Every structure is written in structure tokens, then in C-alpha cells.
C-alpha positions in Angstrom: 73.0 71.6 -67.2 75.3 74.6 -67.4 77.5 74.9 -70.5 81.1 76.2 -70.2 82.6 78.0 -73.0 86.3 78.1 -73.7 87.4 80.7 -75.9 90.9 81.1 -77.3 91.8 84.7 -78.1 94.3 84.5 -81.1 94.5 87.4 -83.6 94.3 84.9 -86.5 90.8 83.9 -85.5 89.6 87.5 -86.4 89.8 86.2 -90.0 87.5 83.5 -89.4 84.3 85.1 -90.8 85.6 85.5 -94.2 85.8 83.0 -97.1 88.8 80.9 -97.5 90.3 83.2 -100.0 89.2 86.3 -98.2 91.1 84.9 -95.0 94.4 85.4 -96.7 93.5 88.7 -98.1 92.2 90.1 -94.8 95.5 88.6 -93.1 97.5 90.4 -95.7 95.8 93.7 -95.4 95.6 94.0 -91.6 98.7 95.9 -90.4 99.1 99.0 -88.4 98.8 102.7 -89.7 100.8 103.4 -92.6 102.9 106.6 -93.0 101.7 109.1 -95.6 103.4 109.0 -99.0 103.2 112.8 -99.5 105.4 113.5 -96.7 107.8 110.5 -96.9 111.1 111.1 -98.5 113.1 108.4 -100.4 115.0 107.4 -97.4 113.0 107.8 -94.0 114.9 107.0 -90.8 113.8 108.5 -87.6 117.3 109.4 -86.8 120.1 109.2 -89.3 121.3 105.6 -88.7 124.1 104.0 -90.7 122.9 102.8 -94.1 122.6 98.9 -94.1 125.2 97.0 -95.9 124.3 96.5 -99.5 120.9 95.1 -99.6 120.6 91.7 -101.5 119.7 92.3 -105.1 116.5 90.4 -106.1 117.4 90.5 -109.8 119.9 91.7 -112.3 117.6 93.6 -114.4 115.6 96.5 -112.8 112.0 97.4 -114.1 111.8 100.1 -116.8 110.8 103.4 -115.6 107.4 103.8 -115.1 106.4 100.1 -115.0 105.3 100.4 -111.3 104.8 97.1 -109.4 102.6 95.5 -112.0 104.7 95.5 -115.2 103.2 94.4 -118.6 104.2 90.9 -119.8 106.6 92.2 -122.3 108.6 94.1 -119.3 108.8 90.8 -117.6 110.4 89.2 -120.3 114.0 89.8 -118.9 113.1 90.5 -115.3 112.5 87.8 -112.7 111.9 90.2 -109.8 113.6 93.5 -108.3 113.7 95.3 -105.2 110.9 97.9 -104.4 111.9 98.9 -100.8 114.6 98.4 -98.3 113.3 98.1 -94.7 116.5 98.1 -92.5 118.5 95.2 -93.7 115.7 93.4 -95.6 114.1 93.9 -98.8 110.5 94.0 -100.1 110.4 92.9 -103.8 108.1 94.2 -106.6 106.5 90.6 -107.1 105.5 90.6 -103.3 104.0 94.1 -103.5 102.2 92.9 -106.6 100.7 89.8 -105.0 99.7 92.0 -102.0 98.1 94.4 -104.4 96.0 91.6 -106.1 94.8 90.2 -102.8 93.8 93.6 -101.2 92.0 94.7 -104.5 90.1 91.4 -104.7 89.0 91.5 -101.2 87.7 95.1 -101.5 86.0 94.2 -104.6 84.4 91.1 -103.0 83.1 93.4 -100.1 81.8 96.2 -102.3 84.3 98.6 -101.0 85.3 101.6 -103.1 88.7 100.9 -104.7 91.1 103.9 -104.8 93.0 104.8 -107.9 95.9 102.3 -108.5 98.7 104.7 -107.5 96.9 105.5 -104.2 96.1 101.9 -103.5 99.6 100.7 -104.3 101.1 103.6 -101.8 98.7 102.4 -99.1 99.6 98.6 -99.5 103.5 99.4 -99.8 103.3 101.4 -96.5 101.5 98.7 -94.6 104.1 96.2 -95.9 106.9 98.4 -94.5 105.1 98.7 -91.1 104.4 94.9 -91.1 108.0 94.2 -92.0 109.4 96.5 -89.3 107.3 95.0 -86.8 108.3 91.4 -87.8 111.9 92.5 -87.4 111.1 93.8 -84.0 109.4 90.8 -83.1 112.3 88.5 -84.0 114.7 90.6 -82.3 112.5 90.2 -79.1 112.5 86.5 -79.6 108.8 86.1 -80.3 108.1 82.8 -81.9 105.2 80.9 -82.9 105.8 77.1 -83.1 104.1 74.6 -85.7 101.9 73.1 -83.0 100.6 76.5 -82.0 100.1 77.5 -85.6 98.4 74.2 -86.6 95.8 74.6 -83.7 95.1 78.3 -84.9 94.6 77.2 -88.5 92.4 74.3 -87.4 90.3 76.8 -85.5 90.0 79.0 -88.5 88.6 76.0 -90.6 86.2 75.2 -87.7 84.9 78.7 -87.5 84.3 78.5 -91.4 82.5 75.2 -91.1 85.1 73.5 -93.4 87.5 70.8 -92.9 91.1 71.7 -93.1 91.6 69.9 -96.3 88.5 71.8 -97.9 89.8 75.1 -96.7 93.1 74.3 -98.3 91.5 73.1 -101.6 89.4 76.3 -101.7 92.4 78.7 -101.2 94.6 76.7 -103.8 91.8 76.8 -106.3 91.7 80.7 -105.7 95.5 81.0 -106.3 96.7 80.9 -102.8 99.2 78.4 -101.6 98.7 76.8 -98.2 102.4 77.5 -97.2 102.0 81.2 -97.8 98.7 81.1 -95.9 100.5 79.3 -93.0 103.2 81.9 -93.0 100.8 84.8 -93.1 98.9 83.4 -90.0 102.4 82.7 -88.2 103.2 86.4 -88.9 100.0 87.5 -87.7 100.1 85.9 -84.5 103.7 87.0 -83.8 102.7 90.6 -84.6 99.6 90.2 -82.1 102.0 88.9 -79.3 104.4 91.7 -79.9 101.7 94.3 -79.6 100.5 92.7 -76.5 104.1 92.9 -75.0 104.8 96.4 -76.4 101.4 97.9 -75.9 98.7 95.9 -74.1 100.7 95.1 -71.1 102.0 98.4 -70.5 98.6 100.1 -70.1 97.8 101.1 -66.5 94.6 102.2 -65.1 94.4 103.8 -61.8 91.3 103.5 -59.3 91.0 107.3 -59.4 90.4 107.0 -63.2 87.7 104.4 -62.7 86.1 106.4 -59.9 86.1 109.5 -62.3 84.5 107.5 -65.1 81.7 106.1 -63.0 80.9 109.4 -61.5 80.6 111.0 -65.0 78.7 107.8 -66.2 76.1 108.5 -63.7 75.8 112.2 -64.2 75.3 111.7 -68.1 73.3 108.5 -68.1 70.1 110.0 -69.2 71.7 111.8 -72.1 74.2 109.1 -73.4 74.2 107.9 -77.0 76.3 105.6 -79.0 77.8 106.7 -82.2 78.8 104.8 -85.4 81.7 106.7 -86.8 84.4 106.5 -89.4 87.6 108.5 -89.7 90.4 109.7 -92.0 93.7 110.1 -90.4 96.6 112.1 -91.9 99.4 111.0 -89.6 102.3 113.2 -88.4 105.6 111.5 -88.4 107.7 111.5 -85.2 110.0 114.4 -84.7 108.3 115.9 -87.7 109.6 119.5 -88.9 107.3 122.5 -88.8 107.4 122.2 -92.7 106.3 118.6 -92.6 103.4 119.3 -90.1 102.2 122.1 -92.4 102.3 119.7 -95.4 100.3 117.2 -93.4 97.8 119.8 -92.3 97.4 121.1 -96.1 96.7 117.4 -97.0 94.0 117.1 -94.4 92.5 120.4 -95.5 92.4 119.3 -99.0 90.6 116.1 -98.0 88.1 118.1 -95.9 87.4 120.4 -98.9 86.8 117.5 -101.2 84.3 116.0 -98.7 82.4 119.3 -98.5 82.0 119.2 -102.3 80.3 115.8 -102.1 83.4 113.3 -102.2 82.6 109.9 -100.8 83.9 109.4 -97.4 84.9 105.7 -97.7 86.7 106.2 -101.0 88.7 109.2 -99.5 89.5 107.2 -96.4 90.7 104.3 -98.6 92.7 106.8 -100.7 94.2 109.1 -98.1 93.9 107.9 -94.7 97.0 106.7 -92.8 95.0 104.6 -90.2 94.7 101.0 -90.0 91.0 101.1 -91.1 91.7 102.9 -94.2 91.0 100.1 -96.4 87.6 99.5 -94.7 86.4 103.0 -95.7 87.8 104.4 -92.3 85.1 102.4 -90.5 85.7 102.4 -86.7 82.1 101.2 -85.6 79.9 101.9 -82.5 81.5 103.9 -79.8 80.2 105.5 -76.7 81.5 109.3 -76.2 83.4 108.2 -73.1 85.4 105.8 -75.2 86.7 108.5 -77.4 89.3 111.3 -76.7 87.3 114.3 -75.4 88.2 116.5 -78.4 86.6 113.8 -80.7 83.6 113.3 -78.4 82.8 117.1 -78.4 83.2 117.5 -82.2 81.1 114.4 -82.9 78.4 115.5 -80.4 77.5 118.7 -82.7 76.8 116.5 -85.8 73.8 114.8 -87.3 74.2 111.3 -89.0 75.9 111.9 -92.3 77.8 114.8 -91.4 81.6 115.2 -90.7 83.7 117.2 -88.4 86.3 119.7 -89.5 90.0 118.8 -89.3 90.9 117.9 -85.9 94.6 117.7 -84.5 95.8 115.2 -82.0 99.3 114.0 -81.1 99.0 111.3 -83.7 98.0 113.6 -86.7 95.1 115.3 -88.4 91.7 113.5 -88.2 88.4 113.9 -90.0 85.5 112.2 -88.3 82.1 111.0 -89.8 79.0 110.5 -87.8 77.5 107.5 -89.7 74.7 106.9 -87.2 73.5 107.6 -83.9 71.5 105.7 -81.2 70.1 106.2 -77.6 72.2 104.3 -75.1 69.1 103.8 -73.0 67.8 101.7 -75.6 70.9 99.5 -75.6 71.1 99.4 -72.1 67.4 98.3 -71.5 68.2 95.5 -74.1 71.2 94.4 -72.1 69.2 94.5 -68.9 66.7 92.1 -70.3 69.4 90.0 -71.8 70.8 89.7 -68.1 67.7 88.7 -66.4 68.3 85.7 -64.1 65.9 82.9 -63.5 65.7 80.7 -60.2 64.4 77.3 -61.5 64.3 73.6 -60.7 63.6 70.6 -62.6 62.8 66.9 -62.6 64.9 65.0 -65.2 64.4 61.5 -66.6 67.0 60.2 -68.8 66.5 57.6 -71.4 68.3 54.3 -70.7 68.2 50.7 -71.6 65.6 50.5 -68.7 63.6 53.4 -69.4 62.4 54.3 -73.0 61.5 57.7 -74.3 57.8 56.8 -74.1 57.9 55.5 -70.5 60.0 58.8 -69.4 57.3 61.1 -71.0 54.3 58.9 -69.6 56.0 59.1 -66.1 56.6 63.0 -66.1 53.0 63.5 -67.4 51.8 61.6 -64.2 54.0 63.6 -62.2 52.7 66.8 -63.7 49.1 65.9 -63.0 50.0 65.2 -59.2 51.5 68.6 -59.2 48.6 70.3 -60.8 46.2 68.5 -58.3 48.3 69.5 -55.4 48.8 65.9 -54.6 52.6 66.2 -54.2 55.3 68.9 -53.8 57.9 69.5 -56.6 60.9 69.2 -54.5 59.6 65.8 -53.2 59.0 64.2 -56.5 62.5 65.7 -57.7 64.4 63.8 -54.9 62.4 60.7 -55.7 62.6 60.6 -59.4 65.0 62.9 -60.9 68.1 61.4 -62.7 70.7 64.2 -62.2 72.8 65.7 -59.4 70.2 68.2 -58.5 67.9 65.6 -57.2 69.3 65.7 -53.5 68.5 69.5 -53.6 64.9 68.9 -54.7 65.9 69.8 -58.4 67.0 73.2 -57.6 69.3 74.6 -60.3 70.0 77.9 -58.6 70.3 81.2 -60.4 70.5 80.7 -64.1 71.8 83.5 -66.6 71.0 83.3 -70.3 72.9 80.8 -72.0 73.6 78.6 -68.9 71.3 76.0 -70.2 70.9 74.3 -73.7 68.3 76.2 -76.0 65.4 73.8 -75.6 65.4 73.9 -71.8 66.0 77.8 -71.8 63.1 78.5 -74.3 60.7 76.4 -72.2 61.9 78.0 -68.9 61.6 81.5 -70.4 58.0 80.9 -71.3 56.9 80.1 -67.7 55.7 82.6 -65.0 57.1 82.3 -61.5 55.3 79.3 -59.7 54.3 77.8 -63.0 55.3 74.1 -64.1 56.0 73.2 -67.6 54.7 70.3 -69.7 57.3 67.7 -70.6 60.3 69.2 -72.3 62.9 67.2 -74.3 66.5 68.3 -74.5 69.7 66.4 -75.4 69.8 65.3 -71.8 66.4 63.6 -71.6 62.9 64.6 -70.6 62.1 67.4 -67.9 59.6 69.1 -66.0 60.5 72.6 -65.1 59.3 74.9 -62.6 60.4 78.7 -62.3 60.6 79.9 -58.8 61.5 83.5 -59.3 63.2 86.1 -61.6 65.4 89.1 -61.2 67.3 91.6 -63.3 71.0 91.4 -62.5 71.9 94.7 -61.3 75.7 94.6 -61.7 77.5 94.6 -58.3 80.0 97.4 -57.8 82.9 95.2 -58.6 81.3 94.2 -62.1 80.6 97.9 -62.6 84.2 98.9 -61.9 85.5 96.1 -64.2 83.3 97.3 -67.0 84.5 100.9 -66.5 88.1 99.7 -66.4 87.5 97.9 -69.7 86.1 101.0 -71.5 89.1 103.1 -70.2 91.4 100.4 -71.3 89.9 100.2 -74.7 90.1 103.9 -75.2 93.9 104.1 -74.2 94.8 101.0 -76.1 93.6 102.5 -79.4 95.5 105.6 -79.0 98.7 103.6 -77.7 98.7 101.2 -80.6 98.4 104.0 -83.1 101.4 105.9 -81.3 103.4 102.6 -81.0 103.0 101.7 -84.8 104.0 105.2 -85.6 107.2 104.9 -83.6 108.2 101.4 -85.1 107.5 102.9 -88.6 109.6 106.1 -88.0 112.6 104.3 -86.4 112.9 102.0 -89.5 115.5 102.7 -92.1 113.3 102.8 -95.3 114.8 103.3 -98.8 112.5 103.3 -102.0 114.3 102.0 -105.0 114.3 103.0 -108.6 111.3 104.6 -110.1 109.1 104.0 -107.1 110.2 106.8 -104.9 
């Protein structure tokens, strides 16, 4: 009666809720935080590395000044493609940037997200492509690979999650102008980058028992007052080894964003325009967080806000932050719902399976007779289960043990949940056959100490992982040799 769910955690499956066209756009747009353009010179190595040998030219004729990444048809007459950015010993071409811009803009419009000005969106997209390219180079250097068999399985799961066949998903993408070959490579790159992050960040996070003890003590002390906050952020990032002048320029930029917010600017649009965080193109949306899952400085500043208000500029090791309190809710309400959801039921049943020798009508008629005997106290449930039940629980008098929500099929669970302890159901039909169900007792699952500690460890890990990932992405970007070509400096 129990169901076992096997989940495969692959980064590409995060794209599965989108339409076929949006899947590619999301894969294209998802990359770690981009460095701010305002403080990024034409050449931005972390330390002065030797300039790579001449980068391969993508075209003989450069774009005309002012043409940007989306030149008019006339400008394309003599230009096949040209170099936009050099990243270490590889190039990003203007055609690649133009294609990414089109995909990101289409996704934002489809989601009714505010679209920044063209120049700001272009800057954000180019920076994400630089970070993505630098990470891919690092992944290849470290020997991270995704073979075709693994890639095929991941793509098949994406199609399944979208309730489409592989061919249907392929047709839908090609209809929207996305080639299946490019989609495969985007998913391959996404899986490679996820594996790289796991190796470079996830696996290096350490959580001590003392940290868990401290968290649990604080959790208990503040339980009555805790809330969850739905928050968004704008991050103006500080480059690694930044000079005082660079830090001052970054601070001035953050102050200007804060000033515009105070005068009524839309937070989501400002995030999409100015934020250097990975969530910038989602309007800076972080989602629901408990205060304990945030850096203490952020939690303290947010605790003073009402929904709709924003913090002043906050400085961390990563950069300058502006946080918005989108909404707030009592954690006690959430925990009460969770407690109800983890209620356990001790139940037993009698199951009659339909077979060549037992029709559905015969099974229902037999169970109706058994129910009458139970109602009249003419027999005991466990005795009838041993005599008539058709499953492995028969030898135990039909006892199924303690059941969590989701352990049984919906039809069985719905009927079981409607019963009081000591009550026997009528005939219940499920995919397994026909049942009589008796509820023996119920209890709320007060998590064991080990489960509490595991939950605390996960909260601490999530908090550390968010900060470590941002810091690692910044280091990868700052170590890369980056040269902006031509009029796109």
C-alpha cells in the first residue's frame, strides 16, 4: 500500500514548469551573479594575467559604431558576425549575445515582468554570459562531463514534467525558433555548471554540532514571535580586491537606486535594471525566508519593516544590498499546517482483489457482508482480515502500521482520513481492489530530536550555501580575463 517516490535532483529539471520555449529561455537566463557594468573596465582581470594569444576573429568586418548587439538589416549586409567579448581564451560573439537577448526579453514579457531599458538589459545579459563562460571553462578544466546518455535522461524528464512527449517538446521549440541541438547543449551546460557548483561550493560547506545547538536554542526561545518574510533584493556587487575608489563608486550607485525607490520607482524594474544578483531578472525575488535563514544584519533590518517597505542600503562582504519586505506571515500558522500535514494514522484493512475467480460485484458483496458482521459485533476485524484479506497484511490481522500522509493511494487516504478511531469504513475502491478500513488511533508526529537536528542543519546549510555561492561566483568572474571589444566597452 505504500508508495515510494524516487526523485532525481538535476538542475535542468528546475526548468520543467515552463513551456517548451520558456524552458530554453530560463536555461539561458539562469547564471550566477553578474558584475556591475559601472565599475567594470574594458579589461577586468583579477590580477594582471598575460593577455591570451590573439583571440579568433569571428568576422572580417566589425560592426559600425553605435550598432550594439542588434544591428539593423543594413548594417548586417557585410557583417556575418563579430566579437563582443573575450573571456580568457574564448570569445562571445555579437550574434550569441543577440540571441540571448531575444530569449530573455521574450521570457520576461511572457511572465509579465518589467523589462529594463535595452542598454541595461544588454549589460545584464552580457555579464551573465561572461560568468557562464568562465564557469564552463573552469568545469572543463576540472574534467566535469555530462555524457549523452545522462543528457537524454534529463531531457526526457523535462518532457515528462511538461506532460509532453519528447517529439512534441521538440516540435514546440522548433516552432518558436529554438533548435533542439542548441537546447540540448544548454541543458548539458546547465548540468555541468550545477555539478561544478556542487564540487566547488556545496561539498565544502561544514556545519558543526555547536552551530546546530545554538540554532535550536534560539529557535525555542523565539518560537512564539517568529515570522516568515517574502523578500526581494537589489545587490550592487563589490569586485574582489576592489580599490577604495571602486567601493565608493559601488556605494554611490546603490545610494542612487535607494533614492529612486524612495521617490516611487518600481522595485522589480530597478532590480532587473541595476541588481548584480542572480535573481535580478526575476525582479530580485528571493521568496519566503525565516529570519534565521538570513544573515543577522538582514534579518534585523527587515524586522523593522512593514510589507511594501524597503531597507536602507546595507553593506556585506559581497556588496551593497537593498531588501524589500514583500509580505509577512506568522510562522505559528505555517507550523500548525505542517503539524496537521504530518499527522500519523494507525490503520488496518481487509482487501479483496478482483480476479478471474472473484468479480468486482462479488468482492463488494462479500465486504458488505463482513461489514455487517463487524457492526453486529459478530466477529473481530483482525480475524476476518486473516481469513479473507488478499495482501501481505493478512497474517498481521490487516495491520498496516503507522501511516504518514502520502503513504497510501489517494482513494484509500481520503476514506481513512474521514474515519474516527475505532470506526470501520464502508466498501472503498482503489486501484488495488476493494477494502474495508478501520482506524485504530492517530497521533501528531512530534519530530524526534534527530529529525529536529537534521532540519536545523538544513536551515543553516541553506543560509551558508546562498552566501557561499554568491561569493564563489564573484571570485570566478573576477579571476577571468575579460576584454570588451569595439564600441561595446
